[in-house]
C-alpha positions in Angstrom: -10.5 -58.6 43.1 -11.9 -58.3 39.3 -11.1 -60.2 36.0 -8.6 -59.1 34.0 -10.7 -58.5 31.3 -12.6 -55.9 33.3 -10.3 -53.9 34.1 -8.7 -53.2 30.8 -11.1 -52.4 28.4 -9.3 -51.7 24.9 -6.2 -49.8 24.0 -6.2 -46.3 22.7 -4.5 -46.2 19.4 -3.9 -42.7 18.2 -1.6 -41.0 17.2 -0.3 -39.0 21.0 -0.5 -43.0 22.0 1.9 -44.0 19.3 4.3 -41.0 19.8 4.1 -41.6 23.7 5.2 -45.2 23.0 7.9 -44.6 20.9 9.9 -42.1 23.3 8.9 -42.5 26.7 7.8 -45.9 26.6 4.0 -45.3 27.8 0.9 -47.5 26.6 -2.9 -45.7 26.6 -5.3 -48.1 27.6 -9.1 -48.0 28.4 -10.0 -49.3 31.6 -13.1 -49.6 33.6 -13.9 -46.1 36.2 -13.8 -48.4 38.9 -10.5 -49.4 38.9 -7.7 -48.7 40.7 -4.0 -48.2 40.1 -3.0 -51.3 41.6 -5.4 -53.7 39.7 -4.5 -51.4 36.7 -0.6 -52.7 36.8 -1.1 -56.2 38.6 -3.7 -56.9 35.1 -1.1 -55.4 32.4 1.6 -56.8 33.7 0.2 -60.4 33.9 -2.0 -60.1 30.1 0.9 -58.8 28.3 4.1 -60.0 30.6 5.7 -56.9 31.0 6.9 -54.7 34.0 5.0 -51.6 35.0 7.0 -49.1 37.1 4.2 -46.1 37.0 0.7 -46.0 35.9 -1.2 -42.5 36.0 -5.0 -42.4 35.6 -7.3 -39.3 34.2 -11.1 -39.0 33.9 -12.2 -39.0 30.6 -15.9 -36.5 30.5 -17.9 -37.7 28.1 -19.4 -34.7 25.1 -22.4 -33.1 24.3 -24.1 -34.3 21.1 -26.5 -33.6 18.7 -29.2 -36.2 18.7 -31.5 -35.1 16.3 -32.4 -31.6 15.3 -33.7 -29.8 18.5 -32.3 -32.9 21.1 -28.8 -33.5 22.8 -27.5 -36.4 24.1 -24.2 -36.7 25.9 -21.3 -39.6 25.3 -20.6 -42.0 27.9 -17.5 -40.8 30.7 -14.5 -43.0 30.8 -11.3 -43.4 32.3 -7.7 -43.5 30.5 -4.5 -45.1 32.2 -1.3 -44.2 30.9 0.9 -47.1 31.7 4.8 -46.1 32.2 6.8 -49.6 31.4 10.8 -50.1 32.9 11.2 -52.3 30.2 9.6 -54.7 27.0 7.0 -53.6 24.7 3.8 -53.9 24.0 2.8 -54.5 20.1 -1.0 -54.6 19.9 -0.5 -55.3 16.1 0.5 -58.6 16.8 -1.3 -59.4 19.5 -4.3 -59.4 17.5 
């Protein structure tokens, strides 16, 4: 089993994430690309003391970026997890 902070990297604090949390009780995290749904669920439950009902994951592909005049590069691929909470709420501003 991986350490909790190796599974969950950062919360995605975006407008879409805030809207999903207010309306549907979902929270979005950037997670380790090798982490599975069971590890993500256990990590969120133990870190934030909430009950998770569902975990959905999505692999995000990195975008092409320009580096200099002629050469191009690519940002890293990453994994996003949509966490549906049964009860409770995670307030990230109080956690900081």
